[in-house]
C-alpha positions as CSV (number, residue, x, y, z in Angstrom):
1,M,-16.3,-45.9,-20.5
2,S,-20.0,-45.1,-20.4
3,A,-20.1,-41.4,-21.7
4,A,-23.1,-40.1,-18.9
5,K,-24.7,-37.1,-20.1
6,P,-25.3,-33.9,-17.9
7,Q,-29.1,-33.6,-16.9
8,G,-31.5,-31.0,-17.5
9,T,-31.3,-27.3,-18.0
10,M,-32.3,-24.4,-15.7
11,L,-32.9,-20.6,-17.0
12,G,-31.2,-22.1,-20.4
13,H,-28.1,-23.4,-19.2
14,P,-27.1,-27.0,-18.3
15,K,-28.3,-27.4,-14.4
16,G,-24.1,-28.5,-13.8
17,L,-23.4,-24.8,-14.4
18,F,-25.6,-24.0,-11.0
19,L,-23.9,-26.6,-9.4
20,L,-20.3,-25.4,-10.4
21,F,-21.2,-21.8,-9.4
22,T,-22.5,-23.0,-6.0
23,T,-19.0,-25.4,-5.4
24,E,-16.8,-22.4,-6.3
25,L,-19.2,-20.0,-4.1
26,W,-18.5,-21.8,-1.0
27,E,-14.9,-22.2,-2.2
28,R,-13.9,-18.5,-2.9
29,F,-16.1,-17.9,0.7
30,S,-13.4,-20.1,2.4
31,Y,-10.4,-18.9,0.5
32,Y,-11.3,-15.0,1.0
33,A,-12.5,-15.8,4.6
34,M,-8.8,-17.1,5.5
35,R,-7.1,-13.9,3.3
36,A,-9.0,-11.5,5.3
37,I,-7.8,-12.6,8.3
38,L,-4.2,-13.9,7.7
39,V,-2.1,-10.9,8.3
40,L,-4.4,-9.9,11.4
41,Y,-3.6,-13.1,12.7
42,L,0.3,-13.1,12.0
43,V,0.3,-9.5,14.0
44,D,-2.0,-9.9,16.7
45,A,-0.3,-10.5,20.4
46,V,0.3,-13.9,21.6
47,Q,-1.9,-15.5,24.0
48,S,0.3,-14.9,27.1
49,Q,-0.2,-11.0,26.4
50,G,-3.8,-11.1,26.0
51,G,-4.1,-12.0,22.3
52,H,-5.0,-14.5,19.7
53,G,-2.2,-14.1,17.2
54,L,1.2,-15.1,16.6
55,G,2.9,-11.7,17.5
56,W,4.8,-11.4,14.5
57,T,5.9,-7.8,13.1
58,Q,4.3,-6.5,10.4
59,A,7.2,-6.7,8.1
60,D,7.3,-10.6,8.6
61,A,3.5,-10.8,8.3
62,L,3.2,-9.3,5.2
63,N,6.7,-11.0,3.4
64,L,4.7,-14.4,4.3
65,Y,1.4,-12.9,2.7
66,G,3.3,-12.1,-0.3
67,T,4.9,-15.4,-0.3
68,F,1.4,-17.3,0.1
69,T,-0.5,-15.2,-2.5
70,G,2.2,-16.1,-5.0
71,L,2.3,-19.6,-4.3
72,V,-1.4,-19.4,-4.7
73,Y,-0.7,-18.3,-8.5
74,L,2.1,-21.1,-9.0
75,T,0.7,-24.3,-7.7
76,P,-2.3,-24.4,-10.2
77,L,0.3,-24.9,-13.0
78,I,1.2,-28.0,-11.2
79,G,-2.4,-29.1,-10.1
80,G,-3.6,-28.4,-13.6
81,W,-0.7,-30.6,-15.1
82,L,-1.7,-33.4,-12.4
83,A,-5.0,-33.2,-13.5
84,D,-4.9,-33.2,-17.4
85,T,-2.1,-36.0,-16.8
86,F,-3.4,-38.1,-14.2
87,L,-6.6,-37.2,-12.2
88,G,-8.8,-35.8,-14.2
89,Q,-10.6,-32.6,-13.1
90,R,-13.2,-34.0,-10.9
91,K,-10.8,-36.1,-8.6
92,A,-8.6,-33.0,-8.6
93,I,-11.4,-30.8,-7.4
94,I,-12.0,-33.3,-4.8
95,I,-8.6,-33.9,-3.1
96,G,-7.9,-30.2,-3.6
97,G,-11.1,-29.4,-1.9
98,A,-10.4,-31.7,1.0
99,L,-6.8,-30.8,1.5
100,M,-8.1,-26.9,1.2
101,A,-10.5,-27.7,4.2
102,A,-8.2,-29.8,6.3
103,G,-5.4,-26.7,5.8
104,Q,-8.2,-24.4,7.3
105,F,-9.3,-26.4,10.2
106,I,-5.2,-27.0,11.0
107,L,-4.9,-23.2,11.1
108,G,-7.8,-23.3,13.3
109,T,-6.5,-25.2,15.9
110,P,-6.7,-23.7,19.2
111,H,-3.5,-22.8,20.8
112,A,-4.1,-24.5,23.9
113,W,-3.8,-27.8,22.1
114,V,-0.9,-26.9,20.7
115,Q,1.1,-24.8,23.2
116,G,4.9,-24.1,22.0
117,M,4.1,-25.4,18.7
118,E,1.7,-22.9,17.5
119,T,4.0,-21.5,14.4
120,E,4.7,-25.1,13.2
121,V,1.3,-25.8,13.1
122,F,0.5,-22.4,11.3
123,Y,3.1,-23.5,8.9
124,V,1.7,-27.0,8.1
125,G,-2.2,-25.9,7.9
126,L,-0.6,-23.0,5.1
127,G,1.2,-25.5,3.2
128,V,-1.8,-28.0,2.9
129,L,-3.9,-25.4,2.1
130,I,-1.9,-24.1,-0.8
131,L,-1.7,-27.7,-2.1
132,G,-5.0,-28.4,-2.1
133,N,-5.4,-24.7,-4.1
134,G,-3.6,-26.1,-6.8
135,L,-5.4,-29.1,-7.1
136,F,-8.6,-26.9,-6.9
137,K,-8.3,-23.5,-8.5
138,P,-7.5,-24.4,-12.3
139,N,-10.0,-27.1,-12.7
140,I,-13.5,-25.7,-11.5
141,S,-13.4,-22.9,-14.3
142,T,-12.3,-25.3,-17.2
143,M,-15.3,-27.2,-16.3
144,V,-17.7,-24.7,-16.9
145,G,-16.2,-24.2,-20.6
146,D,-16.6,-28.2,-21.0
147,L,-20.5,-28.0,-20.3
148,Y,-21.0,-26.5,-23.5
149,E,-20.1,-27.7,-27.2
150,E,-17.7,-25.4,-29.3
151,G,-19.5,-22.5,-30.6
152,D,-22.4,-22.6,-28.3
153,H,-23.5,-18.9,-27.9
154,R,-24.6,-19.7,-24.1
155,R,-21.0,-20.2,-22.9
156,D,-20.2,-16.4,-22.4
157,G,-23.3,-16.1,-20.4
158,A,-22.4,-19.1,-18.4
159,F,-19.2,-17.5,-17.5
160,T,-21.0,-14.5,-16.2
161,I,-23.2,-16.5,-14.1
162,F,-20.5,-18.2,-12.7
163,Y,-18.2,-15.0,-12.0
164,M,-21.4,-13.7,-10.1
165,G,-20.8,-17.1,-7.6
166,I,-17.2,-16.0,-7.2
167,N,-17.9,-12.6,-6.2
168,V,-20.9,-13.4,-3.9
169,G,-18.9,-16.0,-2.1
170,A,-15.9,-13.3,-1.9
171,F,-18.2,-10.4,-0.6
172,L,-20.1,-12.8,2.0
173,S,-16.3,-13.7,3.3
174,G,-15.2,-10.8,5.1
175,I,-18.4,-9.7,6.3
176,I,-19.1,-13.3,7.9
177,V,-15.7,-14.0,9.2
178,G,-15.3,-10.8,10.5
179,S,-18.4,-10.9,12.1
180,V,-17.3,-14.3,13.7
181,V,-14.1,-13.2,15.0
182,A,-16.0,-10.4,16.3
183,Y,-18.4,-12.9,18.2
184,F,-15.8,-15.0,19.6
185,D,-13.8,-12.0,21.1
186,G,-11.5,-11.5,18.6
187,N,-10.4,-15.4,18.4
188,F,-9.1,-15.8,15.0
189,Q,-9.0,-19.4,15.1
190,A,-12.9,-19.3,14.9
191,G,-12.4,-17.4,11.5
192,F,-10.3,-20.3,10.1
193,I,-12.8,-22.9,11.4
194,C,-15.7,-20.7,9.5
195,A,-13.5,-20.9,6.5
196,G,-13.1,-24.6,6.6
197,I,-16.8,-25.0,7.3
198,G,-17.3,-23.4,3.6
199,M,-14.9,-25.4,2.0
200,V,-17.1,-28.8,3.8
201,I,-20.0,-27.3,2.1
202,S,-18.7,-26.9,-1.2
203,L,-17.2,-30.5,-1.4
204,I,-20.5,-31.9,0.1
205,I,-22.1,-30.3,-2.8
206,Q,-19.8,-31.8,-5.3
207,F,-20.2,-35.3,-3.8
208,L,-24.0,-35.3,-3.7
209,F,-24.9,-33.9,-7.1
210,A,-22.0,-33.9,-9.2
211,Q,-22.4,-37.5,-11.4
212,K,-26.0,-36.6,-11.8
213,L,-25.7,-33.1,-13.0
214,L,-22.4,-33.0,-14.9
215,G,-22.0,-36.6,-16.2
216,D,-18.7,-37.9,-17.1
217,I,-17.6,-34.2,-17.6
218,G,-14.3,-33.7,-16.1
219,R,-13.5,-37.6,-15.0
220,T,-11.0,-38.3,-18.0
221,P,-7.8,-36.5,-17.8
222,A,-7.3,-34.3,-20.8
223,A,-3.9,-35.9,-22.2
224,Q,-5.9,-39.1,-22.6
225,L,-8.5,-37.2,-24.7
226,E,-5.9,-35.5,-26.6
227,K,-4.1,-38.3,-27.2
228,Q,-7.1,-39.7,-29.1
229,R,-7.7,-36.8,-31.0
230,A,-4.0,-36.7,-32.1
231,A,-4.4,-40.4,-33.2
232,E,-7.6,-39.8,-35.3
233,K,-5.8,-36.7,-36.9
234,G,-2.5,-38.0,-37.5
235,E,1.0,-36.3,-35.5
236,V,1.1,-32.6,-35.9
237,R,4.4,-31.7,-37.5
238,K,6.3,-29.2,-35.3
239,E,7.3,-25.8,-37.0
240,P,9.6,-22.9,-36.0
241,L,7.7,-19.7,-34.7
242,T,7.0,-17.0,-37.5
243,K,8.0,-13.4,-37.3
244,V,4.1,-12.5,-36.3
245,E,4.3,-15.4,-33.8
246,R,7.6,-14.1,-32.3
247,D,6.3,-10.3,-32.2
248,R,3.0,-11.4,-30.6
249,I,4.9,-13.2,-28.2
250,K,6.9,-10.0,-27.3
251,V,3.8,-8.1,-26.8
252,I,2.7,-10.7,-23.9
253,M,6.2,-10.7,-22.4
254,I,6.1,-6.6,-22.2
255,M,2.5,-6.5,-21.1
256,G,3.5,-9.3,-18.4
257,L,5.9,-6.7,-17.1
258,F,3.4,-4.0,-16.7
259,T,1.0,-6.5,-15.2
260,I,3.9,-7.0,-12.2
261,I,3.5,-3.4,-11.4
262,F,-0.4,-3.2,-11.4
263,W,-0.6,-6.5,-9.1
264,A,2.1,-5.7,-6.8
265,G,0.2,-2.5,-5.8
266,F,-3.2,-4.1,-5.9
267,E,-2.5,-7.0,-3.7
268,Q,-1.7,-4.5,-0.9
269,A,-5.6,-4.9,-0.1
270,G,-4.8,-7.9,1.7
271,G,-1.8,-6.9,3.4
272,L,-0.6,-3.4,4.1
273,M,-4.2,-1.6,3.5
274,N,-5.4,-4.4,5.7
275,L,-3.1,-3.4,8.4
276,F,-3.9,0.3,8.1
277,T,-7.4,-0.3,8.3
278,N,-7.1,-2.2,11.5
279,D,-4.6,0.3,13.1
280,F,-5.0,3.6,11.7
281,T,-8.5,4.0,10.5
282,D,-11.7,5.0,12.0
283,R,-14.0,2.6,11.7
284,M,-16.8,3.6,14.2
285,I,-20.6,4.1,13.2
286,G,-22.0,5.6,16.3
287,T,-21.2,3.2,18.8
288,W,-20.6,0.1,16.7
289,E,-17.3,-0.3,15.1
290,V,-17.2,-1.8,11.7
291,P,-14.6,-5.0,11.3
292,T,-11.8,-4.7,9.5
293,T,-12.6,-7.5,7.2
294,W,-15.5,-6.1,5.7
295,F,-13.5,-3.6,3.8
296,Q,-12.0,-6.7,2.1
297,S,-15.6,-7.3,0.4
298,L,-15.7,-4.0,-1.0
299,N,-13.6,-5.1,-4.1
300,A,-16.3,-8.0,-4.8
301,M,-18.7,-5.7,-4.6
302,F,-17.8,-2.9,-6.7
303,I,-17.0,-5.8,-9.5
304,V,-20.4,-7.0,-9.3
305,I,-22.0,-3.7,-9.7
306,F,-19.6,-2.2,-12.0
307,A,-18.3,-4.9,-14.2
308,P,-21.4,-4.7,-17.1
309,V,-20.9,-1.1,-16.7
310,V,-17.3,-0.7,-17.8
311,A,-18.2,-3.4,-20.5
312,S,-20.9,-1.4,-21.6
313,I,-18.6,2.0,-22.0
314,W,-16.5,0.0,-24.0
315,V,-18.9,-1.6,-26.6
316,R,-20.6,1.8,-26.8
317,L,-17.1,3.6,-27.7
318,G,-17.6,1.4,-30.9
319,D,-14.6,2.6,-33.1
320,R,-13.3,5.0,-30.4
321,E,-12.7,2.0,-27.9
322,P,-9.0,2.1,-26.6
323,N,-6.6,-1.0,-27.7
324,S,-5.5,-3.6,-25.0
325,P,-2.4,-1.4,-23.9
326,V,-4.2,1.9,-23.4
327,K,-6.7,0.1,-21.4
328,F,-3.9,-1.4,-19.5
329,A,-2.1,2.0,-19.0
330,L,-5.6,3.4,-17.7
331,G,-5.8,0.6,-15.3
332,L,-2.4,1.6,-14.2
333,V,-3.4,5.1,-13.6
334,L,-6.5,4.3,-12.0
335,L,-4.5,1.8,-9.5
336,A,-2.0,5.3,-8.8
337,T,-5.4,7.3,-8.3
338,G,-6.4,4.8,-5.9
339,F,-3.3,5.2,-3.7
340,L,-3.4,9.1,-3.8
341,F,-6.6,8.2,-1.3
342,M,-4.4,6.2,0.7
343,I,-1.8,9.4,0.7
344,G,-4.8,11.3,1.8
345,A,-5.8,9.0,4.6
346,V,-2.2,9.6,5.8
347,L,-2.2,13.5,5.7
348,E,-5.5,13.6,7.0
349,M,-3.8,12.2,10.3
350,G,-1.1,14.9,10.2
351,G,1.7,12.4,11.4
352,D,-0.1,11.6,14.1
353,A,-0.6,7.9,15.2
354,S,-3.2,8.0,17.9
355,A,-5.3,9.7,15.3
356,K,-7.4,7.9,12.8
357,S,-8.4,8.9,9.3
358,S,-11.8,8.4,7.9
359,M,-12.8,5.0,6.4
360,W,-14.2,6.9,3.4
361,W,-10.3,7.2,2.2
362,L,-10.7,3.6,2.2
363,V,-13.7,3.3,0.1
364,G,-12.4,5.2,-2.3
365,A,-9.2,3.6,-2.5
366,Y,-10.9,0.3,-3.3
367,F,-13.2,1.6,-5.7
368,F,-10.3,3.2,-8.0
369,H,-8.4,0.0,-7.6
370,T,-11.7,-2.2,-8.7
371,M,-12.1,0.4,-11.9
372,G,-8.5,-0.5,-12.8
373,E,-8.9,-4.3,-12.1
374,L,-11.7,-3.9,-14.5
375,C,-9.5,-2.0,-17.1
376,L,-6.6,-4.1,-17.3
377,S,-7.1,-7.7,-15.8
378,P,-9.9,-9.3,-18.1
379,I,-7.7,-7.7,-20.8
380,G,-4.5,-9.8,-20.1
381,L,-6.3,-13.0,-20.2
382,S,-8.0,-12.4,-23.5
383,M,-4.7,-11.1,-25.0
384,V,-3.2,-14.4,-24.4
385,T,-5.5,-16.3,-25.6
386,K,-5.5,-14.0,-28.7
387,L,-1.7,-13.6,-28.9
388,A,-0.2,-17.0,-28.0
389,P,0.5,-19.5,-30.9
390,L,-1.8,-22.4,-30.5
391,R,0.9,-24.8,-30.3
392,I,2.3,-23.0,-26.9
393,A,-0.9,-21.6,-25.7
394,S,-0.5,-23.4,-22.2
395,L,3.0,-22.2,-22.0
396,M,2.3,-18.8,-22.9
397,M,-0.9,-19.0,-20.1
398,G,1.8,-20.6,-17.2
399,A,4.1,-17.9,-18.1
400,W,1.4,-15.3,-17.5
401,F,0.4,-16.8,-14.2
402,L,4.1,-16.5,-13.4
403,F,4.0,-12.8,-13.8
404,V,1.0,-12.5,-11.3
405,A,2.8,-15.1,-8.9
406,A,6.1,-12.7,-9.2
407,A,3.9,-9.6,-8.5
408,N,2.0,-11.4,-5.4
409,K,5.5,-11.8,-4.0
410,I,7.0,-8.5,-4.8
411,G,3.9,-6.6,-3.4
412,G,4.5,-8.6,-0.1
413,I,8.1,-7.3,0.1
414,I,7.0,-3.6,-0.9
415,G,4.4,-3.7,1.9
416,S,7.2,-5.0,4.6
417,F,8.9,-2.0,4.2
418,I,6.6,-0.9,6.9
419,G,9.0,-1.8,9.1
420,H,9.8,-4.5,11.8
421,G,7.9,-2.7,15.1
422,G,9.0,0.3,16.1
423,E,6.8,3.5,17.0
424,K,3.4,3.9,15.5
425,E,4.8,7.4,14.1
426,E,7.4,5.5,12.3
427,Q,5.1,3.0,10.7
428,L,2.8,5.6,9.5
429,A,5.8,7.4,8.1
430,N,6.8,4.4,6.2
431,A,3.1,3.4,4.9
432,M,3.0,6.8,3.3
433,S,6.4,6.2,1.6
434,I,4.9,3.1,0.3
435,F,1.8,4.5,-0.6
436,A,3.4,7.3,-2.9
437,G,6.4,5.1,-4.2
438,I,3.4,2.7,-5.5
439,A,1.0,6.0,-6.7
440,I,4.4,7.3,-8.7
441,T,5.6,3.9,-10.1
442,A,2.1,3.1,-11.5
443,A,1.4,6.3,-12.8
444,L,4.7,6.7,-14.8
445,S,4.6,3.3,-16.1
446,G,0.7,4.1,-17.3
447,V,2.2,7.0,-19.3
448,I,5.4,4.8,-20.6
449,L,2.7,2.2,-21.6
450,Y,0.2,4.6,-23.3
451,F,3.3,5.9,-25.6
452,M,4.1,2.2,-26.5
453,A,0.8,1.2,-27.7
454,D,0.7,1.7,-31.1
455,K,4.2,-0.3,-31.5
456,L,2.5,-3.0,-29.4
457,V,-0.9,-2.8,-31.5
458,D,1.3,-3.2,-34.6
459,W,3.3,-6.4,-33.2
460,M,-0.1,-7.9,-32.6
461,H,-0.6,-8.3,-36.1
462,G,-4.3,-7.5,-36.1
463,A,-5.2,-10.0,-33.4
464,E,-7.6,-7.3,-31.7
465,D,-9.7,-7.0,-35.0
466,S,-13.3,-8.1,-34.3
467,H,-16.6,-8.3,-36.3
468,H,-19.5,-8.1,-34.0
469,T,-22.8,-6.8,-33.2
470,E,-23.1,-4.2,-30.5
471,E,-25.2,-7.1,-28.6
472,E,-22.8,-9.9,-29.5
473,A,-19.7,-7.6,-28.3
474,L,-21.3,-6.5,-24.9
475,E,-21.8,-10.2,-24.6
476,E,-18.2,-11.3,-25.1
477,E,-16.8,-8.3,-22.8
478,I,-18.5,-9.1,-19.8
479,A,-17.7,-12.7,-20.4
480,I,-13.9,-12.1,-20.7
481,T,-14.4,-10.3,-17.5
482,A,-16.0,-13.3,-16.0
483,E,-13.5,-15.8,-17.3
484,H,-10.9,-13.8,-15.6
485,E,-12.2,-13.6,-12.4
486,A,-13.1,-17.4,-12.6
487,I,-9.4,-18.1,-12.9
488,K,-7.8,-15.0,-11.2
489,R,-9.5,-15.2,-8.3
């Protein structure tokens, strides 16, 4: 096989990085545009009643949302295996992207064309989208790392640039899709088509520039490359896990349980909090109403602004920097703080469902949730790579994503406790109970984890020790956040 090399550099990085940056920007735009309107579409009245949706209850919609986001984390395990074993990353991205575009366009099929079969068409579109996500999601970020030789100091900066693309796409998605839906008088099909167009742009960019800018990166399945390396080095003898390795795996498993609690609360953003924004929040600025989906862009905006700030704080603390379990605990407490703002929003309404709460409660909630994410989520991914024994590293990473998948499904179930229809006052009271329950659970979990931290650090057996200059440490902190964003989103 000819070994075509990637061509040229831009801003000190391979040009292929900016190809992947743009590809991922439009793919994330597509995904988050669809995510922003999914539950709104499900609960909107059916067309015969003057709406554009499927007329589901909020409970059913949130249950479906939890299943969808859970599968978004499960299918990449299969897609990654297919790419590593048979397809190669480049083919997996093209096939996955095509399926995702097809799924979006199926979701955007006008109801008049499929009268009486709207729900069946919806399930087909969602299923195709999930399958495509499984092939696309795990492979694009892996190719970023493959642009650089082992030990290349530019790799950390590359993930920082890449994650900017992710969050720019996520930020623009809620604003653009909300504007499109509003322009077409609440027609969510126009929003899905808008998301599909974003995915098509991503595919076109890959078709036009991938071979020129990436060379042969991602063309050969990783399993074939691994067999070649194993043949050169000789067969590696399998050995039982040592006590140190077993202790480190225990840390991963325990921290995984806490990460379920965090993400089950955090993922209310696209579900219950999205519905609360739509139904119970005063979104008026003068005579103009802020589209509900615009609030879905707050998380991405806060990440871009504050990720370097948080990374800098950890570095400047030096020897006083909290260890990973304490950062996890802080993330849980910040999540709880965010839900105190949601409780404040409900209390402002005084139990009157005809009243509206201030949108600033939502802004505060999303801010503290993002701060919690920046404390917790990058640490989780980094911790698995540090603690997992090399020979089962992929298995441990898969287990970590299973925790996140479970969290998303559990989050959907929790949100569904808002109930199946009923009076608005009842829904408001149920929302209050859910917000309070998550806040209490997250806060107590943070306290418990804080007091477990020293023991967990002992079980890490020095895996957290590092010896970097301040500049190197800052670059690494930002890159850890960036690499997590690339995989988590």
